[in-house]
C-alpha positions as CSV (number, residue, x, y, z in Angstrom):
1,M,10.2,16.1,10.1
2,S,8.4,16.5,6.8
3,E,6.8,19.8,6.1
4,N,3.1,19.9,6.8
5,K,1.4,20.5,3.5
6,N,-2.1,19.4,4.4
7,T,-4.6,21.9,3.1
8,T,-7.6,20.2,4.8
9,E,-8.8,20.4,8.4
10,L,-7.8,16.8,8.9
11,I,-4.4,15.8,10.2
12,V,-3.3,13.1,7.8
13,L,-0.2,10.9,8.6
14,G,1.4,8.9,5.9
15,I,3.1,5.7,7.2
16,I,5.5,3.7,5.0
17,P,6.3,0.4,6.6
18,A,9.6,-1.1,5.4
19,R,11.2,-4.0,7.2
20,G,14.7,-5.3,6.3
21,G,13.9,-8.9,5.9
22,S,12.6,-10.3,2.6
23,K,12.9,-13.9,1.3
24,S,11.6,-13.4,-2.3
25,I,14.0,-10.6,-3.1
26,P,16.7,-10.0,-0.4
27,K,16.8,-6.3,0.8
28,K,13.8,-5.8,-1.4
29,N,12.8,-2.4,-0.1
30,V,16.1,-0.9,-1.1
31,Y,16.6,-3.0,-4.2
32,P,17.1,-0.9,-7.3
33,L,14.1,-0.2,-9.5
34,A,14.8,1.8,-12.6
35,G,17.9,3.3,-11.0
36,K,16.7,4.1,-7.4
37,P,15.8,2.1,-4.3
38,L,12.3,0.6,-4.3
39,I,11.3,2.6,-1.2
40,L,12.1,5.9,-2.9
41,W,9.3,5.5,-5.4
42,T,6.8,5.6,-2.5
43,I,8.6,8.2,-0.5
44,E,8.7,10.6,-3.5
45,A,5.1,10.0,-4.3
46,A,4.2,10.8,-0.7
47,Q,6.3,14.0,-0.8
48,R,4.5,15.2,-3.9
49,S,1.1,14.7,-2.2
50,E,-0.8,17.9,-1.4
51,L,-2.8,16.4,1.4
52,L,-0.4,14.3,3.5
53,G,0.5,16.4,6.5
54,R,3.4,14.2,7.6
55,I,5.4,11.2,6.4
56,V,7.2,8.6,8.5
57,V,9.0,5.4,7.6
58,S,8.8,2.5,10.1
59,T,11.7,0.2,9.8
60,D,14.1,-2.2,11.7
61,D,16.8,-1.8,9.0
62,E,19.6,0.8,9.1
63,E,20.1,0.8,5.4
64,I,16.4,1.5,4.8
65,A,16.6,4.2,7.5
66,E,19.6,5.8,5.9
67,V,17.9,5.9,2.4
68,S,14.8,7.4,4.0
69,R,16.5,10.1,6.0
70,G,18.6,10.9,2.9
71,A,15.3,11.6,1.1
72,G,14.2,13.9,3.9
73,V,11.8,11.6,5.7
74,E,11.7,10.9,9.4
75,V,12.2,7.4,10.6
76,I,10.7,5.5,13.5
77,N,12.6,2.5,14.7
78,R,10.5,-0.7,14.6
79,P,10.8,-3.3,17.4
80,A,12.2,-6.6,16.2
81,E,9.0,-8.5,17.1
82,L,7.2,-6.3,14.5
83,A,9.7,-7.1,11.8
84,T,9.3,-10.9,11.4
85,D,8.0,-12.8,8.4
86,T,4.7,-13.4,10.3
87,A,4.2,-9.8,11.6
88,H,1.0,-8.1,10.5
89,T,0.9,-4.5,9.3
90,E,-1.7,-3.2,11.8
91,P,0.6,-3.6,14.9
92,V,3.2,-1.6,13.0
93,L,0.7,1.2,12.3
94,L,-0.4,1.1,16.0
95,H,3.2,1.2,17.2
96,V,3.8,4.4,15.1
97,L,0.7,6.0,16.5
98,E,1.6,5.1,20.1
99,Y,5.2,6.4,19.7
100,L,4.1,9.7,18.3
101,R,1.4,10.2,20.9
102,E,3.7,9.4,23.8
103,T,6.7,11.4,22.5
104,E,5.0,14.4,21.0
105,G,1.3,14.2,21.9
106,Y,0.7,14.0,18.1
107,V,-2.5,12.2,17.2
108,P,-3.5,12.3,13.5
109,D,-7.1,12.1,12.4
110,V,-6.3,9.8,9.5
111,V,-3.6,7.3,8.6
112,A,-2.6,6.7,5.0
113,L,-0.8,3.4,4.7
114,L,1.7,3.4,1.8
115,Q,3.4,0.1,1.1
116,C,6.7,0.1,-0.7
117,T,5.9,-2.8,-2.9
118,C,3.4,-0.7,-4.9
119,P,5.9,1.7,-6.5
120,L,3.7,2.9,-9.4
121,R,1.1,4.5,-7.2
122,G,1.5,8.2,-7.6
123,A,0.7,11.3,-5.5
124,D,-2.5,11.7,-7.5
125,V,-3.8,8.4,-6.2
126,I,-2.8,9.3,-2.6
127,D,-4.6,12.6,-2.8
128,A,-7.7,11.1,-4.6
129,G,-8.0,8.6,-1.7
130,I,-7.9,11.2,0.9
131,R,-10.3,13.5,-0.9
132,K,-12.8,10.6,-1.3
133,L,-12.6,10.0,2.5
134,I,-13.3,13.7,3.1
135,A,-16.0,14.1,0.5
136,T,-18.0,10.9,1.5
137,G,-17.4,11.1,5.2
138,C,-16.6,7.3,5.1
139,D,-14.2,5.5,7.5
140,V,-11.8,3.9,5.0
141,V,-10.8,4.3,1.4
142,M,-8.7,1.5,-0.2
143,T,-7.4,1.1,-3.7
144,V,-8.6,-1.8,-5.9
145,A,-8.0,-3.1,-9.4
146,P,-10.3,-5.0,-11.8
147,L,-10.1,-8.7,-11.4
148,Q,-9.8,-10.7,-14.6
149,H,-12.5,-13.3,-15.1
150,W,-11.5,-16.7,-16.3
151,F,-14.0,-19.3,-17.4
152,L,-11.6,-22.1,-16.4
153,A,-11.5,-21.1,-12.7
154,G,-11.0,-23.9,-10.2
155,Q,-8.6,-26.0,-8.4
156,I,-6.1,-28.6,-9.4
157,G,-6.5,-32.0,-7.7
158,E,-4.5,-35.2,-7.5
159,G,-2.9,-36.2,-10.8
160,D,-3.5,-32.6,-12.2
161,R,-7.3,-33.3,-12.4
162,F,-9.1,-30.0,-12.9
163,Q,-11.9,-29.3,-10.3
164,P,-14.0,-26.4,-11.8
165,E,-15.9,-23.9,-9.9
166,Y,-18.6,-23.7,-12.5
167,D,-20.9,-26.0,-14.5
168,Y,-19.4,-27.0,-17.8
169,Q,-22.9,-26.9,-19.4
170,R,-23.7,-23.4,-18.2
171,R,-20.7,-21.3,-19.1
172,K,-21.7,-17.6,-19.2
173,F,-20.6,-15.0,-21.6
174,T,-18.1,-12.4,-20.3
175,Q,-20.7,-9.7,-20.4
176,E,-23.0,-11.7,-18.2
177,L,-20.5,-11.9,-15.4
178,P,-20.5,-9.3,-12.6
179,E,-17.5,-7.0,-12.4
180,K,-15.2,-7.9,-9.6
181,Y,-12.3,-6.1,-8.0
182,S,-9.4,-7.0,-5.6
183,E,-7.4,-4.9,-3.2
184,N,-4.0,-4.1,-4.7
185,G,-2.3,-2.9,-1.6
186,A,-1.3,0.5,-3.0
187,L,-3.2,2.7,-0.5
188,F,-5.3,2.4,2.6
189,V,-6.7,5.7,4.1
190,T,-8.1,4.9,7.5
191,R,-9.5,7.1,10.2
192,T,-7.4,6.7,13.3
193,Q,-10.5,6.0,15.5
194,I,-11.4,3.1,13.3
195,L,-7.8,1.7,13.3
196,L,-7.7,1.9,17.1
197,E,-11.2,0.5,17.6
198,H,-10.9,-2.4,15.1
199,Q,-7.1,-3.0,15.4
200,C,-7.4,-3.2,11.6
201,R,-7.0,-0.9,8.6
202,L,-10.5,-1.9,7.4
203,G,-13.7,-1.3,9.3
204,G,-16.9,0.7,9.3
205,D,-17.8,2.4,6.0
206,V,-15.3,1.2,3.5
207,R,-15.1,2.8,0.0
208,V,-12.8,2.1,-2.9
209,L,-10.7,3.9,-5.4
210,V,-10.2,2.0,-8.6
211,M,-6.7,1.9,-10.2
212,D,-5.8,0.4,-13.5
213,P,-3.9,-3.0,-13.5
214,V,-0.7,-1.5,-14.9
215,H,-0.2,0.9,-12.0
216,S,-1.3,-1.7,-9.6
217,I,1.8,-3.9,-10.0
218,D,2.9,-5.3,-6.7
219,I,6.6,-6.2,-6.3
220,D,7.1,-9.7,-4.9
221,T,9.5,-11.3,-7.4
222,Y,12.3,-10.4,-9.8
223,E,9.8,-10.8,-12.6
224,D,7.6,-8.1,-11.0
225,L,10.6,-5.8,-10.9
226,R,11.3,-6.3,-14.6
227,L,7.7,-5.7,-15.5
228,A,7.6,-2.5,-13.4
229,E,10.7,-1.3,-15.2
230,Q,9.1,-1.9,-18.5
231,V,6.0,0.1,-17.5
232,I,8.2,2.9,-16.1
233,E,10.1,3.1,-19.4
234,A,6.9,2.8,-21.5
235,F,5.0,5.5,-19.6
236,G,7.9,7.8,-18.8
237,I,7.2,7.5,-15.0
238,S,9.7,9.1,-12.7
């Protein structure tokens, strides 16, 4: 079990979901990124956090489990039905909570979801999210990144015909457009009560923590891996 480092009165559990199957990059969660398995980037960030009280990895894959245990993190075996391509994340979180409650009577106040595919999210982001939840008294804090505005937004129809979502004659200047953000998947800090009531990581009073686009890289393709490696080298991230 990871050492309890939480200095708040809240019991905060970090959950790292990592299934073995991946179609875009086979064995993605243990695929090397700048010399170490992808999952290790998230594990090490979680271990450097000052506010996570406990860290667990939920997986169905023995290689992922071996890497995780080798890094000093406890592993909870995930049922096969929660490790399919169509399985949602929330049932995985709920399974971890149910397992820990039934086996240990352990019930955290807060769950911090840490997805392996966001390797450049550091311990500072994790702690900032937890601190925001504590300071505001909100129910959820999630990380977001600025969304780039494009004038030529729209859909492509038959014959590559462009179907714009704006009026050609009324194009606005960039400074006239409202700022928009999208969730980047790096961190969700959710009160356990909200997760249980809504069966969802989002619910109630949701606040955001803004991350820059560079550290918001989400690994889905080999191109994403190469881009992440370039960022790691350029910024000296370890």
